[in-house]
MARMAR-256207 format. One record per residue (C-alpha): x, y, z; residue number from 1; residue in one letter; chain. Coordinates in nm, 4 decimals, decimal comma. Example, Ala and Ser with C-alpha at 12.3 -4.5 7.8 and 13.67 -1.06 7.14 Angstrom:
BEGIN
+----------+----------+----------+-----+---+---+
:       xx :       yy :       zz :   k : r : c :
+----------+----------+----------+-----+---+---+
:   1,2300 :  -0,4500 :   0,7800 :   1 : A : A :
:   1,3670 :  -0,1060 :   0,7140 :   2 : S : A :
+----------+----------+----------+-----+---+---+
//
This chain:
BEGIN
+----------+----------+----------+-----+---+---+
:       xx :       yy :       zz :   k : r : c :
+----------+----------+----------+-----+---+---+
:   8,3451 :  12,5030 :   3,1547 :   1 : M : A :
:   8,4453 :  12,1388 :   3,1367 :   2 : V : A :
:   8,5307 :  11,8659 :   3,3828 :   3 : V : A :
:   8,6979 :  11,5328 :   3,3237 :   4 : Q : A :
:   8,4031 :  11,2977 :   3,3451 :   5 : K : A :
:   8,2877 :  11,0002 :   3,1420 :   6 : H : A :
:   7,9058 :  10,9840 :   3,1386 :   7 : P : A :
:   7,7699 :  10,6581 :   2,9969 :   8 : S : A :
:   7,6040 :  10,6409 :   2,6562 :   9 : Q : A :
:   7,2611 :  10,6821 :   2,8155 :  10 : T : A :
:   7,3672 :  10,9878 :   3,0161 :  11 : E : A :
:   7,4050 :  11,3413 :   2,8889 :  12 : G : A :
:   7,2888 :  11,4255 :   2,5380 :  13 : Y : A :
:   7,2998 :  11,2694 :   2,1926 :  14 : A : A :
:   7,1839 :  11,3267 :   1,8352 :  15 : V : A :
:   7,0041 :  11,0892 :   1,5998 :  16 : L : A :
:   7,0869 :  11,1637 :   1,2349 :  17 : V : A :
:   6,8129 :  11,0453 :   0,9961 :  18 : N : A :
:   6,9839 :  11,0374 :   0,6571 :  19 : L : A :
:   6,6560 :  10,9670 :   0,4766 :  20 : D : A :
:   6,5616 :  11,3296 :   0,5457 :  21 : K : A :
:   6,8936 :  11,4836 :   0,4384 :  22 : C : A :
:   6,8829 :  11,6836 :   0,1127 :  23 : I : A :
:   7,2506 :  11,7845 :   0,1231 :  24 : G : A :
:   7,1823 :  12,1590 :   0,1489 :  25 : C : A :
:   7,4808 :  12,2203 :   0,3803 :  26 : R : A :
:   7,2803 :  12,4451 :   0,6151 :  27 : S : A :
:   7,4301 :  12,2541 :   0,9081 :  28 : C : A :
:   7,7804 :  12,2996 :   0,7705 :  29 : Q : A :
:   7,7357 :  12,6754 :   0,7388 :  30 : I : A :
:   7,5653 :  12,7083 :   1,0786 :  31 : A : A :
:   7,8569 :  12,5309 :   1,2463 :  32 : C : A :
:   8,1109 :  12,7646 :   1,0901 :  33 : K : A :
:   7,8996 :  13,0709 :   1,1690 :  34 : D : A :
:   7,8327 :  12,9891 :   1,5358 :  35 : W : A :
:   8,1932 :  12,8975 :   1,6081 :  36 : N : A :
:   8,3391 :  13,1930 :   1,4191 :  37 : G : A :
:   8,5548 :  12,9804 :   1,1898 :  38 : R : A :
:   8,7210 :  13,1342 :   0,8869 :  39 : Q : A :
:   8,6210 :  13,0599 :   0,5288 :  40 : A : A :
:   8,8575 :  12,8153 :   0,3597 :  41 : V : A :
:   8,9624 :  12,8245 :  -0,0057 :  42 : K : A :
:   8,8760 :  12,4798 :  -0,1357 :  43 : T : A :
:   8,9794 :  12,2700 :  -0,4318 :  44 : T : A :
:   8,7732 :  12,0738 :  -0,6804 :  45 : F : A :
:   8,6989 :  11,7119 :  -0,5978 :  46 : S : A :
:   8,5163 :  11,4417 :  -0,7962 :  47 : P : A :
:   8,2169 :  11,4670 :  -0,5609 :  48 : T : A :
:   7,9961 :  11,7441 :  -0,4223 :  49 : F : A :
:   8,1857 :  11,7303 :  -0,0905 :  50 : T : A :
:   8,3346 :  12,0734 :  -0,0288 :  51 : N : A :
:   8,5758 :  12,1171 :   0,1418 :  52 : P : A :
:   8,6926 :  11,7618 :   0,0661 :  53 : P : A :
:   8,7427 :  11,6810 :   0,4354 :  54 : D : A :
:   8,7338 :  11,8220 :   0,7866 :  55 : L : A :
:   8,9843 :  12,0974 :   0,8640 :  56 : T : A :
:   9,0801 :  12,3057 :   1,1657 :  57 : S : A :
:   8,8347 :  12,5665 :   1,0326 :  58 : E : A :
:   8,5632 :  12,3295 :   0,9061 :  59 : S : A :
:   8,4332 :  12,1212 :   1,1958 :  60 : W : A :
:   8,1318 :  11,9836 :   1,0099 :  61 : K : A :
:   8,1317 :  11,8755 :   0,6471 :  62 : V : A :
:   7,8555 :  11,7174 :   0,4396 :  63 : V : A :
:   8,0002 :  11,4214 :   0,2493 :  64 : F : A :
:   7,8320 :  11,2908 :  -0,0659 :  65 : Y : A :
:   7,8364 :  10,9276 :  -0,1733 :  66 : Y : A :
:   7,7224 :  10,7638 :  -0,4939 :  67 : E : A :
:   7,5722 :  10,4214 :  -0,5518 :  68 : G : A :
:   7,3345 :  10,2413 :  -0,7837 :  69 : T : A :
:   7,0027 :  10,0755 :  -0,7188 :  70 : T : A :
:   6,7988 :   9,8559 :  -0,9502 :  71 : K : A :
:   6,4641 :   9,9886 :  -1,0656 :  72 : K : A :
:   6,1810 :   9,8080 :  -1,2403 :  73 : A : A :
:   5,9550 :   9,9824 :  -1,4891 :  74 : L : A :
:   5,6390 :   9,8276 :  -1,6344 :  75 : L : A :
:   5,6134 :   9,8824 :  -2,0094 :  76 : T : A :
:   5,3752 :   9,7492 :  -2,2762 :  77 : P : A :
:   5,6498 :   9,5052 :  -2,3671 :  78 : G : A :
:   5,6951 :   9,3808 :  -2,0118 :  79 : G : A :
:   5,9024 :   9,4743 :  -1,7110 :  80 : E : A :
:   6,2207 :   9,6682 :  -1,7807 :  81 : A : A :
:   6,4931 :   9,6621 :  -1,5150 :  82 : V : A :
:   6,7574 :   9,9333 :  -1,5072 :  83 : F : A :
:   7,0072 :  10,0843 :  -1,2673 :  84 : E : A :
:   6,9625 :  10,4280 :  -1,1168 :  85 : Q : A :
:   7,2414 :  10,6367 :  -0,9688 :  86 : V : A :
:   7,1708 :  10,7470 :  -0,6112 :  87 : D : A :
:   7,3513 :  11,0288 :  -0,4330 :  88 : I : A :
:   7,3380 :  11,0106 :  -0,0544 :  89 : A : A :
:   7,4677 :  11,2990 :   0,1625 :  90 : P : A :
:   7,6048 :  11,2402 :   0,5118 :  91 : L : A :
:   7,6737 :  11,5318 :   0,7523 :  92 : P : A :
:   7,9859 :  11,4474 :   0,9526 :  93 : F : A :
:   8,1626 :  11,5934 :   1,2553 :  94 : Q : A :
:   8,3242 :  11,4625 :   1,5730 :  95 : C : A :
:   8,1287 :  11,1584 :   1,6902 :  96 : M : A :
:   8,1870 :  11,2356 :   2,0608 :  97 : H : A :
:   8,2796 :  10,8856 :   2,1734 :  98 : C : A :
:   8,1545 :  10,7604 :   2,5087 :  99 : V : A :
:   8,5153 :  10,6885 :   2,6112 : 100 : D : A :
:   8,7166 :  10,9024 :   2,3678 : 101 : P : A :
:   9,0616 :  10,7637 :   2,2847 : 102 : P : A :
:   9,1773 :  11,1148 :   2,1937 : 103 : C : A :
:   9,1289 :  11,2198 :   2,5574 : 104 : A : A :
:   9,3147 :  10,9115 :   2,6797 : 105 : R : A :
:   9,5988 :  10,9836 :   2,4391 : 106 : A : A :
:   9,6453 :  11,3517 :   2,5259 : 107 : C : A :
:   9,9603 :  11,3719 :   2,7437 : 108 : P : A :
:   9,8647 :  11,7037 :   2,9040 : 109 : V : A :
:   9,4920 :  11,6449 :   2,9650 : 110 : G : A :
:   9,3850 :  11,9147 :   2,7207 : 111 : A : A :
:   9,0815 :  11,7152 :   2,6047 : 112 : I : A :
:   8,7899 :  11,7173 :   2,8474 : 113 : K : A :
:   8,4617 :  11,5265 :   2,8638 : 114 : I : A :
:   8,1768 :  11,7387 :   2,9943 : 115 : T : A :
:   7,8772 :  11,6087 :   3,1935 : 116 : P : A :
:   7,6733 :  11,6601 :   2,8754 : 117 : E : A :
:   7,8965 :  11,4093 :   2,6971 : 118 : G : A :
:   8,0791 :  11,6626 :   2,4807 : 119 : A : A :
:   8,4446 :  11,5931 :   2,4048 : 120 : V : A :
:   8,6187 :  11,9311 :   2,4040 : 121 : V : A :
:   8,9759 :  12,0363 :   2,3221 : 122 : I : A :
:   9,0972 :  12,3193 :   2,5436 : 123 : N : A :
:   9,3107 :  12,5163 :   2,2991 : 124 : K : A :
:   9,4903 :  12,6968 :   2,5828 : 125 : D : A :
:   9,6229 :  12,3625 :   2,7088 : 126 : E : A :
:   9,6823 :  12,1967 :   2,3711 : 127 : C : A :
:  10,0525 :  12,1584 :   2,2859 : 128 : I : A :
:   9,9949 :  12,0421 :   1,9284 : 129 : G : A :
:  10,1606 :  11,7023 :   1,9764 : 130 : C : A :
:   9,9131 :  11,5232 :   1,7478 : 131 : G : A :
:   9,8477 :  11,2259 :   1,9757 : 132 : Y : A :
:   9,4733 :  11,2932 :   1,9561 : 133 : C : A :
:   9,4826 :  11,2845 :   1,5767 : 134 : E : A :
:   9,6685 :  10,9532 :   1,5818 : 135 : T : A :
:   9,4327 :  10,7961 :   1,8362 : 136 : A : A :
:   9,1036 :  10,9063 :   1,6772 : 137 : C : A :
:   8,9402 :  10,6209 :   1,4800 : 138 : P : A :
:   8,7257 :  10,8737 :   1,2914 : 139 : F : A :
:   9,0171 :  11,1014 :   1,1860 : 140 : R : A :
:   8,8533 :  11,4099 :   1,3347 : 141 : V : A :
:   9,1027 :  11,6400 :   1,5182 : 142 : P : A :
:   9,2824 :  11,8675 :   1,2727 : 143 : R : A :
:   9,5932 :  12,0789 :   1,3269 : 144 : R : A :
:   9,5807 :  12,4506 :   1,2571 : 145 : S : A :
:   9,8516 :  12,5898 :   1,0330 : 146 : S : A :
:   9,8208 :  12,9188 :   1,2219 : 147 : V : A :
:   9,8882 :  12,8270 :   1,5856 : 148 : D : A :
:   9,9778 :  12,4575 :   1,5583 : 149 : G : A :
:   9,6952 :  12,3531 :   1,7915 : 150 : K : A :
:   9,4199 :  12,1003 :   1,7239 : 151 : Y : A :
:   9,0535 :  12,1821 :   1,6661 : 152 : Y : A :
:   8,7253 :  11,9962 :   1,6160 : 153 : K : A :
:   8,3507 :  12,0042 :   1,6833 : 154 : C : A :
:   8,2635 :  12,0892 :   2,0443 : 155 : T : A :
:   7,9059 :  11,9512 :   2,0285 : 156 : F : A :
:   7,8110 :  12,3181 :   2,0800 : 157 : C : A :
:   7,8456 :  12,2509 :   2,4525 : 158 : V : A :
:   7,8230 :  12,6248 :   2,5197 : 159 : D : A :
:   7,4753 :  12,6247 :   2,3654 : 160 : R : A :
:   7,3662 :  12,3025 :   2,5378 : 161 : I : A :
:   7,4696 :  12,4385 :   2,8771 : 162 : Q : A :
:   7,2443 :  12,7374 :   2,8082 : 163 : N : A :
:   6,9392 :  12,5356 :   2,7104 : 164 : G : A :
:   6,9849 :  12,5422 :   2,3330 : 165 : M : A :
:   7,0401 :  12,2685 :   2,0759 : 166 : A : A :
:   7,3613 :  12,2588 :   1,8700 : 167 : P : A :
:   7,3705 :  12,5186 :   1,5913 : 168 : A : A :
:   7,3622 :  12,2591 :   1,3127 : 169 : C : A :
:   7,0565 :  12,0917 :   1,4645 : 170 : V : A :
:   6,8580 :  12,4149 :   1,4732 : 171 : E : A :
:   6,9619 :  12,5161 :   1,1212 : 172 : A : A :
:   6,8476 :  12,1989 :   0,9426 : 173 : C : A :
:   6,5351 :  12,2735 :   0,7333 : 174 : P : A :
:   6,4215 :  11,9109 :   0,6994 : 175 : T : A :
:   6,4614 :  11,7840 :   1,0574 : 176 : G : A :
:   6,7514 :  11,5479 :   0,9911 : 177 : V : A :
:   6,8814 :  11,5834 :   1,3473 : 178 : F : A :
:   6,6931 :  11,4814 :   1,6604 : 179 : T : A :
:   6,8668 :  11,6231 :   1,9676 : 180 : F : A :
:   6,7750 :  11,5127 :   2,3172 : 181 : G : A :
:   6,8586 :  11,3125 :   2,6258 : 182 : N : A :
:   7,0997 :  11,0351 :   2,5357 : 183 : A : A :
:   6,8759 :  10,7668 :   2,6832 : 184 : K : A :
:   6,5821 :  10,8703 :   2,4623 : 185 : D : A :
:   6,7998 :  10,8963 :   2,1508 : 186 : I : A :
:   6,9472 :  10,5505 :   2,2060 : 187 : V : A :
:   6,5970 :  10,4046 :   2,2446 : 188 : E : A :
:   6,4840 :  10,5727 :   1,9222 : 189 : Q : A :
:   6,7886 :  10,4347 :   1,7411 : 190 : A : A :
:   6,7185 :  10,0841 :   1,8684 : 191 : K : A :
:   6,3573 :  10,1127 :   1,7528 : 192 : A : A :
:   6,4689 :  10,2121 :   1,4028 : 193 : L : A :
:   6,7124 :   9,9198 :   1,3918 : 194 : A : A :
:   6,4355 :   9,6788 :   1,4917 : 195 : S : A :
:   6,2304 :   9,8066 :   1,1962 : 196 : Q : A :
:   6,4976 :   9,7044 :   0,9483 : 197 : G : A :
:   6,6797 :  10,0354 :   0,9211 : 198 : N : A :
:   7,0584 :  10,0585 :   0,9136 : 199 : V : A :
:   7,1895 :  10,2156 :   1,2356 : 200 : V : A :
:   7,5482 :  10,3156 :   1,3119 : 201 : Y : A :
:   7,6659 :  10,4202 :   1,6591 : 202 : G : A :
:   7,5381 :  10,1471 :   1,8920 : 203 : L : A :
:   7,7175 :   9,8389 :   2,0267 : 204 : N : A :
:   8,0547 :   9,9533 :   1,9029 : 205 : M : A :
:   8,4112 :   9,8593 :   1,9997 : 206 : D : A :
:   8,5258 :   9,9085 :   2,3594 : 207 : S : A :
:   8,8101 :  10,1219 :   2,2184 : 208 : Y : A :
:   8,5604 :  10,4098 :   2,2009 : 209 : I : A :
:   8,3521 :  10,3067 :   2,5004 : 210 : G : A :
:   8,1023 :  10,0968 :   2,3074 : 211 : G : A :
:   7,9229 :  10,3833 :   2,1376 : 212 : G : A :
:   7,9088 :  10,7443 :   2,0217 : 213 : V : A :
:   7,6733 :  11,0392 :   2,0729 : 214 : R : A :
:   7,6063 :  11,1039 :   1,7050 : 215 : W : A :
:   7,4059 :  10,8040 :   1,5888 : 216 : I : A :
:   7,3241 :  10,7615 :   1,2188 : 217 : Y : A :
:   7,0203 :  10,5843 :   1,0770 : 218 : A : A :
:   6,8811 :  10,5307 :   0,7285 : 219 : S : A :
:   6,6665 :  10,3021 :   0,5194 : 220 : S : A :
:   6,8560 :  10,0242 :   0,3370 : 221 : P : A :
:   6,8446 :  10,2255 :   0,0122 : 222 : R : A :
:   7,0175 :  10,5294 :   0,1653 : 223 : K : A :
:   7,2563 :  10,3191 :   0,3714 : 224 : S : A :
:   7,5264 :  10,3422 :   0,1033 : 225 : L : A :
:   7,6429 :  10,6654 :   0,2707 : 226 : A : A :
:   7,6843 :  10,4938 :   0,6080 : 227 : I : A :
:   7,8512 :  10,1902 :   0,4537 : 228 : Q : A :
:   8,0993 :  10,3926 :   0,2509 : 229 : Q : A :
:   8,1747 :  10,6662 :   0,5022 : 230 : H : A :
:   8,2347 :  10,4374 :   0,8001 : 231 : F : A :
:   8,3983 :  10,1538 :   0,6069 : 232 : A : A :
:   8,7421 :  10,2558 :   0,7328 : 233 : D : A :
:   8,6390 :  10,4634 :   1,0359 : 234 : R : A :
:   8,5481 :  10,3689 :   1,3924 : 235 : G : A :
:   8,7979 :  10,0856 :   1,4275 : 236 : K : A :
:   9,0634 :  10,0658 :   1,7017 : 237 : P : A :
:   9,3915 :  10,2381 :   1,6187 : 238 : V : A :
:   9,6782 :   9,9958 :   1,6749 : 239 : A : A :
:   9,9277 :  10,2697 :   1,7654 : 240 : T : A :
:   9,7112 :  10,4015 :   2,0482 : 241 : Q : A :
:   9,6259 :  10,0520 :   2,1696 : 242 : Q : A :
:   9,9973 :   9,9745 :   2,1888 : 243 : F : A :
:  10,0560 :  10,2937 :   2,3894 : 244 : R : A :
:   9,7791 :  10,2004 :   2,6321 : 245 : E : A :
:   9,9247 :   9,8527 :   2,6784 : 246 : I : A :
:  10,2732 :   9,9914 :   2,7373 : 247 : L : A :
:  10,1682 :  10,2696 :   2,9739 : 248 : K : A :
:  10,1112 :  10,0542 :   3,2873 : 249 : P : A :
:  10,4182 :   9,8487 :   3,2008 : 250 : L : A :
:  10,6256 :  10,1649 :   3,1834 : 251 : I : A :
:  10,4800 :  10,3059 :   3,5057 : 252 : V : A :
:  10,5128 :   9,9875 :   3,7100 : 253 : Y : A :
:  10,8289 :   9,8843 :   3,5286 : 254 : G : A :
:  10,9906 :  10,2141 :   3,6200 : 255 : S : A :
:  10,8929 :  10,1670 :   3,9839 : 256 : A : A :
:  11,0294 :   9,8126 :   3,9884 : 257 : L : A :
:  11,3419 :   9,9323 :   3,8116 : 258 : G : A :
:  11,3959 :  10,2025 :   4,0716 : 259 : A : A :
:  11,3453 :   9,9472 :   4,3492 : 260 : L : A :
:  11,5933 :   9,7100 :   4,1855 : 261 : A : A :
:  11,8486 :   9,9856 :   4,1502 : 262 : L : A :
:  11,7979 :  10,0714 :   4,5165 : 263 : G : A :
:  11,8577 :   9,7096 :   4,6187 : 264 : V : A :
:  12,1690 :   9,6877 :   4,4015 : 265 : I : A :
:  12,3002 :  10,0163 :   4,5422 : 266 : A : A :
:  12,2415 :   9,8974 :   4,8985 : 267 : A : A :
:  12,4123 :   9,5645 :   4,8275 : 268 : A : A :
:  12,7071 :   9,7431 :   4,6662 : 269 : T : A :
:  12,7379 :   9,9807 :   4,9612 : 270 : W : A :
:  12,7239 :   9,6902 :   5,2099 : 271 : R : A :
:  12,9880 :   9,4957 :   5,0175 : 272 : K : A :
:  13,2137 :   9,7989 :   5,0128 : 273 : K : A :
:  13,1711 :   9,8516 :   5,3862 : 274 : R : A :
:  13,2505 :   9,4855 :   5,4572 : 275 : V : A :
:  13,5658 :   9,5146 :   5,2487 : 276 : E : A :
:  13,6662 :   9,8322 :   5,4373 : 277 : E : A :
:  13,6086 :   9,6656 :   5,7750 : 278 : K : A :
:  13,8102 :   9,3525 :   5,6863 : 279 : A : A :
:  14,1592 :   9,5168 :   5,7060 : 280 : P : A :
:  14,0652 :   9,6873 :   6,0324 : 281 : E : A :
:  13,9616 :   9,3533 :   6,1849 : 282 : K : A :
:  14,2818 :   9,1800 :   6,0680 : 283 : S : A :
:  14,4971 :   9,4610 :   6,2118 : 284 : Q : A :
:  14,3172 :   9,4309 :   6,5445 : 285 : G : A :
:  14,3796 :   9,0560 :   6,5662 : 286 : E : A :
:  14,7555 :   9,1020 :   6,5032 : 287 : K : A :
:  14,7832 :   9,3646 :   6,7768 : 288 : T : A :
:  14,6192 :   9,1464 :   7,0367 : 289 : S : A :
+----------+----------+----------+-----+---+---+
//
């Protein structure tokens, strides 16, 4: 189903997430679980509406809820009264499907594939459960199953896309939060929203993830508290994986140079030994003559 290919951010497909339209109903969260046949998970109480509290190997999409305050002005007979209002902003979250996914680069057995559609997919039959993908992911997405020890995450519903359908969460949304389409068109729409003063997340990002992702978030400044809080500590390069990527060529070429050096030393040692063996024979020959 998948091939190891890295389409650019304007190739394949992408989704624009308009948080101004999100009402936090969790239809997308349920649709994801239903389409992918994931098991229900017993959850625990958290201080927010987010439930389950985070992604799991069975919950590939979770709606997170963030709180903030905005100042409001109210005209009264006595003048203008200014007060603070509590805002709750939901943010549906899943794998971001990086343009150049570090999880795929980190996988030692090549179990993570990038399809021509741009989907980043873990092949569970090849996964060895080493956890390198989890360590490398700047969005903390891949999660290990307690059942089989393998890692799972959103597949971008690539099976649906390859059959002419939109992802399950996209189709289930009752308010049109998600716009699914050709990546080039989605990127242009995101740029247009940014030029209008909206907050956009997913464009012009770090080279660690290929400069961008396929799930691009946008909102008005008022609703941007969800983007600001959710991605405050996500999307940044992971030092451990960067160190591995720096060391990899050094190890490969260093090993080759090391083998060559050992070969030279072995040859020099062999030659020295042969010279020493020949020396007595030469001396004996000179005495005989």
